[in-house]
C-alpha positions as CSV (number, residue, x, y, z in Angstrom):
1,X,-3.0,51.7,-157.5
2,X,-1.0,50.5,-154.4
3,X,-1.3,52.3,-151.1
4,X,2.0,53.1,-149.4
5,X,1.5,51.8,-145.8
6,X,5.1,52.3,-144.6
7,X,5.5,54.6,-141.6
8,X,7.9,57.5,-142.1
9,X,11.3,57.0,-140.4
10,X,10.8,60.2,-138.3
11,X,7.4,58.9,-137.0
12,X,8.9,55.5,-136.0
13,X,11.8,57.3,-134.2
14,X,9.4,59.6,-132.3
15,X,7.3,56.6,-131.3
16,X,10.3,54.6,-130.0
17,X,11.4,57.6,-128.0
18,X,8.0,58.0,-126.4
19,X,7.9,54.3,-125.6
20,X,11.3,54.5,-123.9
21,X,11.2,57.9,-122.3
22,X,7.4,57.9,-121.3
23,X,7.5,55.3,-118.5
24,X,10.8,56.7,-117.2
25,X,9.4,60.2,-117.1
26,X,6.2,59.0,-115.4
27,X,8.1,57.0,-112.7
28,X,10.6,59.8,-112.1
29,X,8.7,63.1,-112.4
30,X,5.0,62.5,-111.4
31,X,3.8,62.1,-107.8
32,X,2.0,58.8,-108.5
33,X,5.0,57.4,-110.4
34,X,7.4,58.4,-107.6
35,X,5.1,56.8,-105.0
36,X,4.9,53.6,-106.9
37,X,8.7,53.6,-107.3
38,X,9.2,54.1,-103.6
39,X,6.7,51.4,-102.7
40,X,8.4,48.9,-105.1
41,X,11.8,49.8,-103.6
42,X,10.5,49.3,-100.0
43,X,9.0,45.9,-101.0
44,X,12.3,45.0,-102.7
45,X,14.2,45.9,-99.5
46,X,11.8,43.7,-97.5
47,X,10.1,46.5,-95.5
48,X,6.5,45.4,-94.5
49,X,3.3,47.3,-95.0
50,X,1.3,48.8,-92.1
51,X,-2.2,48.9,-93.6
52,X,-4.1,50.2,-90.5
53,X,-7.3,52.1,-90.1
54,X,-5.9,54.5,-87.4
55,X,-9.2,56.3,-87.3
56,X,-10.8,53.1,-85.9
57,X,-8.1,52.3,-83.3
58,X,-9.3,52.4,-79.6
59,X,-7.6,51.9,-76.3
60,X,-9.0,48.3,-76.0
61,X,-6.4,47.2,-78.5
62,X,-3.6,45.2,-76.9
63,X,-0.1,44.4,-78.0
64,X,-1.0,40.8,-78.6
65,X,-3.9,41.7,-80.9
66,X,-1.7,44.2,-82.8
67,X,1.0,41.6,-83.3
68,X,-1.6,39.1,-84.5
69,X,-3.1,41.6,-86.9
70,X,0.3,42.7,-88.3
71,X,2.4,39.5,-88.1
72,X,5.1,40.8,-90.6
73,X,6.0,43.7,-88.4
74,X,9.1,43.1,-86.2
75,X,8.2,45.1,-83.1
76,X,11.0,46.0,-80.7
77,X,9.6,46.9,-77.3
78,X,10.9,48.6,-74.2
79,X,9.5,49.1,-70.8
80,X,9.8,52.6,-69.3
81,X,7.9,55.8,-68.9
82,X,7.0,57.6,-72.1
83,X,4.6,60.5,-72.8
84,X,1.6,58.1,-73.1
85,X,2.3,55.2,-70.9
86,X,4.8,52.8,-69.6
87,X,5.6,50.6,-72.6
88,X,6.7,51.5,-76.2
89,X,6.9,49.3,-79.2
90,X,8.3,50.3,-82.6
91,X,8.9,48.7,-86.0
92,X,10.3,49.7,-89.4
93,X,7.7,49.8,-92.2
94,X,7.9,50.4,-95.9
95,X,4.4,51.8,-96.4
96,X,1.4,53.0,-94.5
97,X,-1.8,52.4,-96.4
98,X,0.1,52.5,-99.8
99,X,2.0,55.7,-98.8
100,X,5.7,55.3,-98.4
101,X,6.6,55.4,-94.7
102,X,9.5,54.7,-92.3
103,X,8.3,53.5,-88.9
104,X,5.4,53.0,-86.5
105,X,5.5,53.5,-82.7
106,X,2.9,52.1,-80.4
107,X,2.5,53.6,-76.9
108,X,1.0,51.3,-74.2
109,X,-0.2,51.8,-70.6
110,X,0.3,48.3,-69.3
111,X,-1.2,46.3,-72.2
112,X,-3.7,48.9,-73.5
113,X,-2.9,51.0,-76.5
114,X,-2.8,54.8,-75.7
115,X,-1.2,56.3,-78.8
116,X,0.3,55.4,-82.2
117,X,2.7,57.4,-84.3
118,X,3.3,56.7,-88.0
119,X,6.4,58.4,-89.4
120,X,6.1,58.7,-93.2
121,X,8.4,60.1,-95.9
122,X,8.2,63.9,-96.0
123,X,7.5,64.2,-99.8
124,X,4.1,62.4,-99.1
125,X,2.8,64.9,-96.5
126,X,0.1,66.2,-98.8
127,X,-1.0,62.6,-99.6
128,X,-1.2,61.7,-95.9
129,X,-3.3,64.9,-95.4
130,X,-5.7,63.8,-98.2
131,X,-5.9,60.3,-96.6
132,X,-6.8,61.8,-93.3
133,X,-9.4,64.1,-94.9
134,X,-11.0,61.2,-96.8
135,X,-11.0,58.7,-93.9
136,X,-12.2,61.0,-91.2
137,X,-14.9,62.5,-93.5
138,X,-16.5,59.1,-94.1
139,X,-17.0,58.1,-90.4
140,X,-19.5,59.5,-87.9
141,X,-17.7,60.2,-84.7
142,X,-18.6,60.7,-81.1
143,X,-17.7,64.2,-80.0
144,X,-14.1,64.0,-78.7
145,X,-12.9,66.9,-76.6
146,X,-10.1,68.5,-78.7
147,X,-7.4,69.8,-76.5
148,X,-6.1,73.3,-77.2
149,X,-4.2,72.9,-80.4
150,X,-1.1,74.7,-81.4
151,X,-1.0,76.8,-84.6
152,X,0.0,74.6,-87.5
153,X,-1.4,71.4,-86.2
154,X,-4.4,69.6,-87.6
155,X,-6.6,67.8,-85.0
156,X,-9.3,65.5,-86.3
157,X,-11.7,63.8,-83.9
158,X,-12.3,60.1,-84.7
159,X,-14.4,57.4,-83.0
160,X,-12.1,56.7,-80.1
161,X,-9.7,59.5,-80.1
162,X,-7.9,62.1,-82.2
163,X,-5.7,62.2,-85.3
164,X,-2.9,64.8,-85.3
165,X,-0.5,66.0,-88.0
166,X,1.2,69.1,-89.1
167,X,-0.9,71.5,-91.1
168,X,0.6,73.1,-94.3
169,X,4.0,72.5,-95.7
170,X,6.6,70.6,-93.6
171,X,9.4,72.7,-92.3
172,X,13.0,71.4,-92.5
173,X,13.0,70.4,-88.8
174,X,9.4,69.1,-88.7
175,X,8.5,65.5,-88.0
176,X,6.6,63.9,-90.9
177,X,4.2,62.0,-88.7
178,X,0.6,61.1,-88.2
179,X,-0.4,60.6,-84.5
180,X,-3.4,58.8,-83.1
181,X,-4.3,59.6,-79.5
182,X,-6.8,57.6,-77.5
183,X,-9.5,59.2,-75.5
184,X,-7.7,57.9,-72.4
185,X,-4.5,59.6,-73.4
186,X,-6.3,62.8,-74.0
187,X,-8.1,62.6,-70.6
188,X,-4.7,61.9,-68.9
189,X,-3.0,64.7,-70.9
């Protein structure tokens, strides 16, 4: 008695379709697949990563130290009054801590960092919110006076300042950004 070990043609066809369509479906229609596709595209386009622990920033950070820590970022700087100081540096980025992003802006008063703004891609707003909740939840912080906050804004105290972002869904005209303010910027504000 011989066993027929041949696979039916319909089963082989189904298996081939799954092998071809499965990865495409995952990359195109799942949040994780889209994130990985965007990260690969940003890497292919040569956009550097900004893997920074914003919750650990403090106003003792200098422009030189940040340039040393993130040598791949091509900061463009300008001197002039801004909401948090007298000098502003910005750079295009492809990712912020493995989340697709667009740019980072650093606000200085003389050479001391006062604020940082990371602009990320709007579809990843919920992912940035989860990142903030995970990171801030794992660190013990000194009580930072939280300024009166507007409705729809999340303000999370961190060791040397405050993290701010929009709460809930982003509106069409909303800025998809995560902002770190130093205690010095809060005191001056």
